[in-house]
C-alpha positions as CSV (number, residue, x, y, z in Angstrom):
1,M,-6.8,36.2,33.0
2,K,-8.0,36.7,29.5
3,A,-10.5,34.1,28.4
4,C,-11.0,32.7,24.9
5,F,-13.1,30.3,23.0
6,I,-11.5,27.0,22.0
7,M,-13.2,24.5,19.6
8,I,-12.2,20.9,20.2
9,S,-13.5,17.5,19.2
10,F,-10.6,15.3,20.3
11,T,-11.6,15.9,23.9
12,A,-15.3,15.9,23.4
13,G,-16.1,12.6,25.1
14,Y,-14.7,13.8,28.5
15,C,-15.7,17.4,28.2
16,M,-19.4,16.7,27.6
17,Q,-19.6,14.3,30.6
18,S,-17.6,16.0,33.4
19,N,-15.7,19.2,32.4
20,P,-16.8,22.2,34.4
21,Y,-15.9,24.5,31.5
22,F,-18.4,23.0,29.1
23,V,-21.1,25.5,28.2
24,S,-24.1,25.4,26.0
25,I,-24.2,27.0,22.6
26,N,-26.8,29.4,23.8
27,S,-24.2,31.1,26.1
28,L,-21.8,31.9,23.3
29,P,-21.7,35.4,21.7
30,D,-24.4,36.1,19.1
31,N,-21.9,36.6,16.3
32,Y,-20.1,33.2,16.9
33,S,-20.7,30.6,14.2
34,V,-20.7,27.0,15.5
35,H,-20.8,23.8,13.4
36,E,-23.0,21.0,14.7
37,T,-20.0,18.8,15.2
38,D,-18.0,21.3,17.3
39,I,-17.7,21.1,21.0
40,C,-17.5,24.5,22.6
41,L,-15.5,25.3,25.6
42,F,-15.3,28.7,27.4
43,L,-12.1,28.6,29.4
44,P,-8.9,30.3,30.1
45,L,-6.3,29.3,27.5
46,C,-3.9,28.0,30.1
47,D,-6.5,25.4,31.2
48,F,-6.8,23.8,27.8
49,L,-3.8,21.5,28.5
50,K,-5.4,20.4,31.8
51,I,-8.5,19.3,29.8
52,M,-6.4,17.4,27.3
53,E,-4.6,15.7,30.2
54,A,-7.9,14.8,31.8
55,I,-9.1,13.2,28.5
56,I,-5.9,11.2,28.1
57,E,-6.2,10.1,31.7
58,G,-9.6,8.8,31.1
59,F,-8.4,6.9,28.0
60,V,-5.4,5.5,29.9
61,T,-7.6,4.4,32.8
62,E,-9.9,2.6,30.4
63,D,-7.0,1.0,28.6
64,R,-5.6,-0.2,31.9
65,A,-8.9,-1.7,32.9
66,R,-9.4,-3.6,29.6
67,F,-5.7,-4.7,29.3
68,P,-4.3,-4.9,32.8
69,N,-1.1,-6.5,31.6
70,G,-0.5,-4.0,28.8
71,P,0.6,-5.0,25.3
72,P,1.1,-8.8,25.2
73,K,4.3,-8.5,23.2
74,K,6.5,-5.9,21.4
75,F,4.9,-4.9,18.1
76,S,7.0,-3.9,15.1
77,Y,5.6,-1.2,12.7
78,G,5.8,-2.8,9.3
79,T,5.1,-1.3,5.9
80,A,1.9,0.4,6.8
81,G,1.1,-0.6,10.4
82,F,0.9,-3.5,12.8
83,R,0.2,-7.1,11.9
84,E,0.0,-10.2,14.2
85,R,-2.2,-13.0,15.4
86,A,-5.6,-11.5,15.8
87,N,-6.0,-12.5,19.4
88,L,-2.9,-10.5,20.3
89,L,-4.1,-7.2,18.7
90,E,-6.9,-6.1,21.0
91,C,-4.7,-3.6,22.9
92,V,-3.2,-2.3,19.7
93,L,-6.6,-1.6,18.1
94,F,-7.8,0.2,21.2
95,R,-4.7,2.4,21.2
96,A,-4.9,2.9,17.4
97,S,-7.7,5.3,18.2
98,V,-5.5,7.7,20.0
99,I,-2.7,7.3,17.4
100,A,-5.1,8.3,14.7
101,G,-6.7,11.1,16.7
102,L,-3.3,12.7,17.5
103,R,-2.1,12.3,13.9
104,S,-5.3,13.8,12.5
105,R,-5.0,16.8,14.7
106,A,-1.3,17.3,14.0
107,A,-1.8,17.0,10.3
108,R,-5.1,19.0,10.2
109,G,-6.7,16.4,8.0
110,S,-8.6,13.1,8.0
111,I,-6.7,9.9,8.7
112,G,-7.6,6.4,7.6
113,I,-7.5,3.1,9.5
114,V,-8.0,-0.3,7.7
115,I,-8.3,-3.4,9.8
116,T,-6.6,-6.1,7.6
117,A,-3.6,-8.3,7.4
118,S,-3.3,-8.3,3.7
119,H,-1.9,-11.5,2.3
120,N,-1.3,-13.1,5.7
121,P,-3.2,-16.2,6.9
122,V,-6.8,-15.9,8.1
123,E,-5.8,-16.2,11.8
124,D,-3.8,-13.0,11.5
125,N,-5.1,-9.5,11.5
126,G,-3.7,-6.0,11.7
127,V,-4.2,-2.3,11.4
128,K,-3.0,-0.1,8.5
129,F,-2.8,3.7,8.9
130,V,-3.5,6.0,6.0
131,D,-2.0,9.5,6.2
132,T,-3.7,12.7,5.0
133,R,-2.6,12.6,1.4
134,G,-3.9,9.0,1.1
135,E,-0.4,7.6,1.5
136,M,1.3,5.6,4.2
137,L,2.2,7.4,7.5
138,I,5.3,9.6,7.3
139,P,8.3,7.9,9.0
140,E,8.3,10.3,12.0
141,W,4.8,9.1,12.9
142,E,5.6,5.5,12.4
143,S,7.8,6.0,15.5
144,V,5.0,7.7,17.4
145,A,2.7,4.8,16.6
146,S,5.2,2.3,17.8
147,E,5.8,4.1,21.0
148,I,2.1,4.3,21.9
149,A,1.3,0.8,20.8
150,N,4.2,-0.7,22.9
151,A,4.0,1.6,25.9
152,T,3.5,-0.1,29.3
153,N,0.4,0.8,31.3
154,S,2.5,3.0,33.6
155,D,4.1,4.9,30.7
156,L,1.2,5.3,28.4
157,K,0.0,8.6,29.6
158,E,3.5,10.1,29.6
159,V,4.1,8.8,26.0
160,I,0.8,10.3,24.8
161,M,1.3,13.7,26.5
162,S,4.8,13.8,25.2
163,T,3.4,13.6,21.7
164,V,0.8,16.3,22.5
165,N,3.6,18.6,23.7
166,K,6.1,17.8,20.9
167,Y,3.7,18.7,18.2
168,S,2.0,21.5,20.1
169,L,-1.4,19.8,19.6
170,N,-3.0,22.2,22.2
171,D,-2.5,25.0,19.8
172,I,-4.1,23.4,16.8
173,N,-7.7,24.2,16.1
174,Y,-8.8,21.1,14.1
175,N,-11.4,18.5,14.9
176,P,-9.9,15.0,14.1
177,V,-11.8,12.9,11.6
178,I,-11.1,9.2,11.0
179,Q,-12.1,7.1,8.0
180,I,-12.4,3.4,8.8
181,A,-12.7,0.2,6.7
182,R,-12.1,-3.5,7.3
183,D,-11.6,-6.7,5.4
184,T,-13.5,-10.0,5.6
185,R,-11.5,-11.7,8.3
186,P,-13.6,-13.2,11.1
187,S,-11.7,-11.3,13.7
188,S,-12.2,-7.9,12.0
189,D,-15.6,-7.1,13.6
190,G,-14.3,-7.5,17.1
191,L,-11.2,-5.4,16.5
192,L,-13.4,-2.8,14.9
193,A,-15.5,-2.6,18.0
194,L,-12.4,-1.9,20.1
195,L,-11.2,0.8,17.7
196,K,-14.6,2.5,17.8
197,D,-14.7,2.3,21.6
198,G,-11.5,4.2,21.8
199,L,-12.6,6.8,19.3
200,Q,-15.8,7.4,21.1
201,L,-14.1,7.6,24.5
202,L,-11.9,10.4,23.0
203,G,-14.8,12.0,21.2
204,V,-13.1,11.6,17.8
205,R,-15.4,11.7,14.8
206,Y,-15.3,8.8,12.4
207,T,-17.0,7.3,9.4
208,D,-17.2,3.5,9.1
209,H,-17.2,2.6,5.4
210,G,-17.6,-1.1,6.1
211,L,-16.0,-3.7,3.9
212,L,-13.5,-2.1,1.5
213,T,-10.2,-2.8,-0.1
214,T,-7.2,-1.0,1.5
215,P,-6.7,1.1,-1.7
216,Q,-10.3,2.2,-1.6
217,L,-9.8,3.7,1.8
218,H,-6.6,5.4,0.6
219,F,-8.7,6.9,-2.2
220,I,-11.4,8.1,0.3
221,V,-8.9,9.8,2.6
222,K,-7.2,11.7,-0.2
223,S,-10.5,12.7,-1.7
224,H,-11.8,13.9,1.7
225,N,-8.8,16.0,2.4
226,S,-8.6,17.4,-1.2
227,Q,-12.2,18.8,-0.8
228,C,-13.3,16.3,-3.4
229,S,-11.0,17.5,-6.1
230,Y,-9.5,14.0,-6.4
231,G,-12.9,12.4,-6.3
232,Q,-16.0,11.9,-4.1
233,P,-14.8,10.4,-0.7
234,T,-17.1,7.4,-0.9
235,P,-17.0,3.9,-2.3
236,L,-19.4,5.0,-5.0
237,G,-17.1,7.9,-5.8
238,Y,-14.3,5.5,-6.3
239,Y,-16.3,3.3,-8.7
240,Q,-17.6,6.3,-10.6
241,K,-14.1,7.8,-11.2
242,L,-12.5,4.6,-12.3
243,S,-15.4,3.5,-14.5
244,K,-15.7,6.9,-16.2
245,A,-12.0,6.8,-17.1
246,F,-12.1,3.1,-18.1
247,R,-15.1,3.7,-20.4
248,S,-13.4,6.6,-22.1
249,L,-10.3,4.7,-22.8
250,M,-12.1,1.5,-24.0
251,S,-14.3,3.6,-26.3
252,Q,-11.1,4.2,-28.4
253,V,-10.8,0.4,-29.0
254,V,-12.6,-1.2,-31.9
255,S,-13.5,-4.8,-31.0
256,D,-16.3,-7.3,-31.8
257,S,-16.3,-8.7,-28.2
258,K,-15.7,-7.4,-24.7
259,P,-12.6,-8.6,-22.9
260,V,-12.8,-11.4,-20.3
261,M,-10.7,-11.6,-17.2
262,K,-10.9,-14.5,-14.7
263,L,-10.2,-13.2,-11.1
264,D,-8.8,-15.2,-8.2
265,A,-9.9,-12.9,-5.4
266,A,-8.0,-14.8,-2.7
267,N,-11.3,-15.3,-0.8
268,G,-10.8,-11.7,0.3
269,V,-12.5,-8.4,0.4
270,G,-11.7,-7.6,-3.3
271,A,-14.3,-10.1,-4.5
272,G,-17.3,-8.2,-3.4
273,R,-15.8,-4.9,-4.5
274,V,-15.2,-6.1,-8.0
275,I,-18.8,-7.3,-8.2
276,E,-19.9,-3.8,-7.2
277,L,-17.6,-2.3,-9.9
278,L,-19.2,-4.5,-12.5
279,E,-22.5,-2.6,-12.0
280,H,-20.6,0.3,-13.6
281,I,-18.5,-1.5,-16.3
282,G,-20.1,-4.9,-16.8
283,D,-21.5,-4.1,-20.2
284,I,-18.0,-3.5,-21.6
285,M,-15.8,-6.0,-19.6
286,N,-16.5,-9.4,-18.2
287,I,-14.8,-10.3,-15.0
288,E,-15.4,-13.8,-13.7
289,V,-14.9,-13.8,-9.9
290,Y,-13.5,-17.0,-8.3
291,N,-12.3,-17.6,-4.7
292,D,-14.9,-15.1,-3.6
293,G,-15.0,-16.1,0.0
294,T,-18.1,-18.3,-0.1
295,N,-16.3,-21.6,-0.2
296,G,-12.6,-21.2,0.7
297,E,-10.1,-19.9,3.2
298,L,-8.6,-16.4,2.9
299,N,-5.2,-16.5,1.1
300,Y,-4.9,-20.3,1.4
301,M,-3.6,-21.9,-1.8
302,C,-4.8,-18.8,-3.6
303,G,-4.2,-15.1,-4.1
304,A,-1.3,-13.0,-5.5
305,D,1.2,-13.9,-2.8
306,F,0.6,-17.6,-3.2
307,V,0.8,-17.5,-7.0
308,K,3.9,-15.4,-7.1
309,A,5.8,-17.5,-4.5
310,S,4.6,-20.9,-5.8
311,Q,4.7,-20.2,-9.5
312,V,1.5,-22.3,-9.9
313,A,-2.1,-21.6,-10.6
314,P,-4.3,-21.2,-7.4
315,N,-6.9,-23.6,-6.2
316,G,-10.5,-22.8,-6.9
317,V,-10.1,-21.5,-10.4
318,P,-11.0,-23.5,-13.5
319,I,-8.1,-23.4,-16.0
320,V,-8.6,-22.8,-19.7
321,P,-5.3,-22.8,-21.7
322,G,-4.8,-19.3,-23.2
323,G,-7.3,-17.7,-20.8
324,C,-6.5,-14.4,-19.0
325,Y,-6.2,-14.7,-15.3
326,V,-5.4,-12.3,-12.5
327,S,-4.9,-12.8,-8.7
328,F,-5.5,-10.2,-5.9
329,D,-4.2,-10.6,-2.4
330,G,-6.4,-10.5,0.7
331,D,-6.9,-6.7,0.8
332,A,-6.5,-6.1,-2.9
333,D,-3.3,-3.9,-2.9
334,R,-1.2,-6.5,-4.7
335,I,-1.8,-8.0,-8.1
336,V,-0.2,-10.5,-10.5
337,F,-1.5,-11.8,-13.9
338,W,-0.9,-15.3,-15.2
339,Y,-2.0,-17.9,-17.8
340,C,-1.4,-21.4,-19.0
341,S,-0.1,-21.6,-22.5
342,K,-2.2,-23.2,-25.3
343,D,0.8,-25.4,-26.3
344,G,1.2,-27.7,-23.3
345,G,-0.4,-25.7,-20.5
346,K,2.8,-24.2,-19.2
347,F,2.2,-21.8,-16.3
348,V,3.4,-18.3,-17.1
349,L,3.5,-15.5,-14.5
350,L,3.2,-11.8,-15.3
351,D,4.4,-10.1,-12.0
352,G,5.0,-6.6,-10.8
353,D,8.1,-6.2,-13.0
354,R,6.1,-7.0,-16.1
355,I,3.2,-4.7,-15.0
356,A,5.7,-1.8,-14.6
357,S,7.2,-2.5,-18.0
358,L,3.9,-2.6,-19.7
359,M,2.7,0.6,-18.2
360,A,6.0,2.3,-18.9
361,M,5.9,1.3,-22.5
362,F,2.3,2.6,-23.0
363,I,3.0,5.9,-21.3
364,K,6.3,6.4,-23.2
365,D,4.5,5.8,-26.5
366,H,2.0,8.5,-25.8
367,L,4.6,10.9,-24.6
368,L,6.5,10.3,-27.9
369,T,3.3,11.1,-29.9
370,L,3.1,14.4,-28.0
371,S,6.8,15.0,-28.3
372,L,6.6,15.8,-24.6
373,K,9.7,15.3,-22.5
374,L,9.0,14.8,-18.8
375,N,11.3,13.6,-16.0
376,M,10.2,9.9,-15.9
377,S,11.6,6.9,-14.1
378,V,10.7,3.4,-13.2
379,I,11.4,2.6,-9.5
380,Q,12.6,-0.9,-8.6
381,T,14.2,-2.8,-5.8
382,A,17.1,-5.3,-6.0
383,Y,14.5,-8.0,-6.3
384,A,13.4,-6.9,-9.7
385,N,14.4,-9.4,-12.4
386,G,17.5,-8.2,-14.3
387,S,15.8,-8.7,-17.7
388,S,13.0,-6.2,-16.7
389,T,15.6,-3.6,-15.8
390,T,17.5,-4.2,-19.1
391,Y,14.3,-3.9,-21.1
392,I,13.2,-0.7,-19.4
393,Q,16.6,1.0,-19.6
394,E,17.7,-0.2,-23.1
395,T,14.6,-0.9,-25.1
396,L,12.3,1.8,-23.6
397,D,15.1,4.2,-22.9
398,I,13.6,5.0,-19.5
399,P,15.9,5.5,-16.4
400,V,15.5,3.0,-13.6
401,T,16.0,4.1,-10.0
402,F,16.6,1.7,-7.2
403,T,15.5,1.9,-3.5
404,E,15.7,-0.5,-0.6
405,T,13.0,-3.2,-0.2
406,G,9.6,-2.0,0.9
407,V,6.9,-0.3,-1.2
408,K,6.9,2.8,1.0
409,Y,10.4,3.5,-0.1
410,L,9.5,3.1,-3.8
411,Q,6.6,5.4,-3.4
412,R,8.6,8.2,-1.8
413,K,11.2,8.0,-4.5
414,A,8.6,8.0,-7.2
415,Q,7.4,11.4,-5.9
416,E,10.6,12.9,-7.1
417,F,9.7,12.6,-10.8
418,D,7.1,14.0,-13.1
419,I,6.0,10.4,-13.8
420,G,7.2,7.8,-11.3
421,I,6.2,4.2,-12.0
422,F,6.9,2.0,-9.0
423,F,6.2,-1.7,-8.6
424,E,7.7,-4.4,-6.4
425,A,8.0,-7.8,-8.1
426,N,5.2,-9.0,-5.8
427,G,2.7,-6.8,-7.7
428,H,2.4,-3.9,-5.3
429,G,2.7,-0.6,-7.1
430,T,1.1,2.2,-9.1
431,V,2.1,5.3,-11.1
432,L,2.5,8.9,-9.7
433,Y,2.0,12.0,-11.9
434,S,3.2,15.4,-10.8
435,D,0.9,18.5,-11.1
436,T,3.4,19.8,-13.7
437,A,3.0,16.6,-15.8
438,V,-0.8,16.8,-15.7
439,E,-0.9,20.5,-16.6
440,R,1.5,20.0,-19.5
441,I,-0.6,17.1,-20.9
442,K,-3.8,19.1,-20.5
443,A,-2.2,21.9,-22.7
444,F,-2.0,19.4,-25.6
445,V,-5.6,18.4,-25.2
446,H,-6.9,22.0,-25.1
447,N,-4.8,23.2,-28.1
448,E,-7.1,23.1,-31.0
449,K,-4.3,23.8,-33.5
450,L,-2.9,20.3,-32.9
451,S,-3.8,17.2,-34.9
452,D,-6.6,14.9,-33.8
453,D,-4.1,12.2,-33.2
454,V,-2.0,14.3,-30.9
455,R,-4.9,15.6,-28.9
456,S,-6.4,12.1,-28.7
457,S,-3.1,10.8,-27.3
458,G,-3.1,13.5,-24.7
459,K,-6.7,12.7,-23.8
460,A,-5.8,9.0,-23.4
461,L,-3.0,10.0,-20.9
462,L,-5.4,12.2,-18.9
463,D,-7.9,9.3,-18.7
464,L,-5.1,7.0,-17.7
465,I,-4.3,9.3,-14.9
466,D,-7.9,9.3,-13.7
467,L,-7.9,5.5,-13.9
468,T,-4.8,5.3,-11.7
469,N,-5.1,5.2,-7.9
470,Q,-2.1,7.4,-7.1
471,T,-2.3,6.9,-3.4
472,T,-1.1,3.3,-3.2
473,G,-0.9,0.0,-5.2
474,D,-4.5,-0.9,-6.1
475,S,-5.4,-4.3,-7.6
476,I,-8.6,-3.1,-9.1
477,S,-7.1,0.0,-10.7
478,D,-4.0,-1.9,-11.9
479,M,-6.2,-4.6,-13.4
480,L,-8.2,-2.1,-15.4
481,I,-5.1,-0.3,-16.6
482,V,-3.5,-3.5,-17.9
483,Q,-6.8,-4.4,-19.7
484,V,-6.8,-1.0,-21.4
485,I,-3.2,-1.3,-22.6
486,L,-3.7,-4.8,-23.9
487,S,-6.9,-3.7,-25.7
488,H,-5.3,-0.7,-27.2
489,K,-2.3,-2.8,-28.4
490,K,-4.6,-5.7,-29.4
491,W,-2.2,-7.9,-27.5
492,S,-2.7,-11.3,-25.8
493,F,-1.0,-12.3,-22.6
494,D,1.4,-14.2,-24.8
495,D,2.4,-10.9,-26.5
496,W,2.9,-9.2,-23.2
497,A,5.0,-12.1,-21.9
498,N,7.2,-11.9,-25.0
499,L,8.4,-8.4,-24.2
500,Y,11.5,-10.0,-22.5
501,T,12.5,-13.3,-21.0
502,D,12.9,-13.5,-17.2
503,L,16.3,-14.6,-15.9
504,P,16.0,-17.7,-13.6
505,N,16.4,-16.8,-10.0
506,E,16.8,-18.4,-6.6
507,Q,15.9,-17.1,-3.2
508,I,17.3,-18.8,-0.1
509,K,17.0,-18.0,3.7
510,V,20.1,-18.5,5.9
511,K,19.6,-18.7,9.7
512,V,22.2,-16.7,11.7
513,K,22.9,-15.9,15.3
514,D,22.3,-12.1,14.8
515,R,21.0,-10.6,11.5
516,Q,22.5,-7.2,12.6
517,V,25.9,-8.4,11.5
518,I,24.8,-7.9,7.9
519,K,25.0,-4.3,6.7
520,T,24.1,-3.2,3.2
521,A,24.6,-0.2,0.9
522,D,23.6,0.9,-2.6
523,E,19.9,0.3,-1.9
524,E,20.7,-3.2,-0.5
525,R,22.6,-4.3,-3.6
526,K,26.0,-4.3,-1.9
527,C,27.0,-5.9,1.4
528,V,29.5,-3.8,3.4
529,K,29.6,-6.0,6.6
530,P,30.9,-8.5,7.5
531,D,34.2,-7.7,5.8
532,G,35.0,-9.9,2.8
533,L,31.5,-11.1,2.1
534,Q,30.9,-8.8,-0.9
535,D,34.2,-9.8,-2.4
536,L,33.2,-13.4,-2.2
537,I,29.8,-12.6,-3.8
538,D,31.5,-10.7,-6.6
539,K,33.8,-13.6,-7.4
540,L,30.9,-16.1,-7.4
541,V,28.8,-13.9,-9.6
542,N,31.6,-13.8,-12.2
543,T,31.5,-17.6,-12.5
544,V,28.1,-17.7,-14.2
545,S,26.6,-16.0,-17.2
546,K,24.5,-12.9,-16.6
547,G,25.0,-13.5,-12.9
548,R,23.7,-11.2,-10.1
549,S,23.4,-11.8,-6.4
550,F,22.8,-9.8,-3.2
551,V,22.1,-10.5,0.5
552,R,20.0,-8.6,3.0
553,P,18.9,-9.1,6.6
554,S,15.3,-9.9,7.5
555,G,13.5,-7.0,9.1
556,T,11.9,-9.2,11.8
557,E,13.9,-12.4,12.4
558,D,17.5,-13.6,12.5
559,I,17.6,-14.6,8.9
560,V,19.7,-13.4,6.0
561,R,17.9,-13.5,2.6
562,V,19.9,-14.5,-0.4
563,Y,18.9,-13.6,-4.0
564,A,20.7,-15.0,-7.0
565,E,19.9,-14.9,-10.8
566,A,21.7,-16.2,-13.8
567,E,21.1,-17.2,-17.5
568,T,20.1,-20.8,-16.6
569,K,18.1,-22.3,-13.8
570,E,21.0,-24.5,-12.9
571,E,23.5,-21.6,-12.7
572,A,21.0,-19.5,-10.6
573,H,20.6,-22.4,-8.2
574,S,24.4,-23.1,-7.9
575,L,25.1,-19.4,-7.4
576,G,22.4,-19.1,-4.7
577,I,23.8,-22.0,-2.8
578,A,27.4,-20.8,-3.0
579,V,26.4,-17.3,-1.8
580,A,24.3,-18.8,1.0
581,Q,27.3,-20.9,2.1
582,S,29.5,-17.8,2.2
583,V,26.8,-16.0,4.4
584,F,26.7,-19.1,6.7
585,E,30.5,-19.0,7.1
586,L,31.1,-15.3,7.5
587,A,27.9,-14.1,9.1
588,G,27.5,-16.6,11.9
589,G,25.2,-19.2,10.4
590,I,23.4,-21.6,12.7
591,G,21.7,-24.9,12.0
592,T,22.3,-26.8,8.8
593,K,24.7,-25.3,6.3
594,P,23.2,-24.9,2.8
595,V,24.3,-27.6,0.3
596,L,24.0,-27.9,-3.4
């Protein structure tokens, strides 16, 4: 049988301990180059699968010993991973190591894992996976992750080996590499230890970056896999790239004072990271950090999700009428801005719809200066306020594209455009620029025959691209971009809020026997099942001015979510109740019927 050399790392842990084919580097041919991280095997090719099986058997044996009853419940893969009460996640974190190792090998690139539960309460935790391009896992591998996480002890080896065979992982010569980060939750350290135990058992290389925001790890993964063309794959590299672009953009602004932003950091991981950022930009921007985790509970009565849902200022932040405020969520991938008006202290929210509108306006202005036509769109869901959609389409003359709810769907749709601006109303979003867009903008900057104004506008767009974290929604990046735009426009938060007036809206939950009876189409804006429900909704919408309503099933519980908006608060409320009553009657409502 012909023998060959096979370089592996995924199976290093077992090979080094007990595999009879493991040989020293000294026994390899003189002309063979070996990296210090490689594990060298001299074996017949047909035996490689046996070694892989032995490694997996060792992992499964350890998994069974630690978790004799297997997963404590069935876990659902959410937007980016698994999320649950922290004490139920130990088995999932251990198995996350094999999920990441397999995906890294299949994709031939580094994979990221963040231990966080984002905007959830402190007693929860979770694991988010970051794919090789710095984005969320592709759908196909979401299914793989779910199968491995939920496999019984007796089925685990078969499920893993099925993945190995399906993706021909035995034929891939790549040493998996995992980038790890965590948030500030008390349970994160223990879950991190379980993840590392699994990676070490499998012999998978990893780098623990410590406390980072989720978007920072997305940045690091993309930078690592792009051979540093996107940036240096370290926290410092992240700060350096953003601060350089921010400084360049702010240098174009004439002002007697530096801007001040008051940050509600949700008592989360973003607080410390913003303080680190200030070492690079503190001389040109003042960010006052509140709810920094020293005296408050994570996401409790604070943070972007609380502010958006409650429409009130968070606890722990001193309020000055007319001041500029911003709230992050627990892992700093969502952001909303807000202020209290000088005349009466009215609370005003500037959410994801308004962030998208502001960014779209700024980018469009510069494209007009360049006379550059690019395929550009703002991506929204049905939850976007109707006034924002009208403003973007009619005032800015930019097409709006709709997707179903979930930021991963918006991001995938945004990739279809030269410039894709995507934000959910909750403040999760960013801007994507195609390679074509970047090259065409660069051509203006490098053309010395053009006027200084045109070239300066092109340079501003290039700096804006560098200031943008294109891998995922990023509270820090988005905060800096908003500050740049307001500074360039010499606008206050009041000016920003006056771009358009939000339509009042109502959101209601209706308990039903089975949420599966609700089927939607047209990116969740139309209900096709049960029969007759959409006809009722249409009739009800026509009874109010500027009315709009839709229903959609919850992804995790037997609840139907109702959204309604209209010209007045009273009309929005009455429309929402009427639609909720129709859902209750036609979709098998249980409990108390909604009443006006």
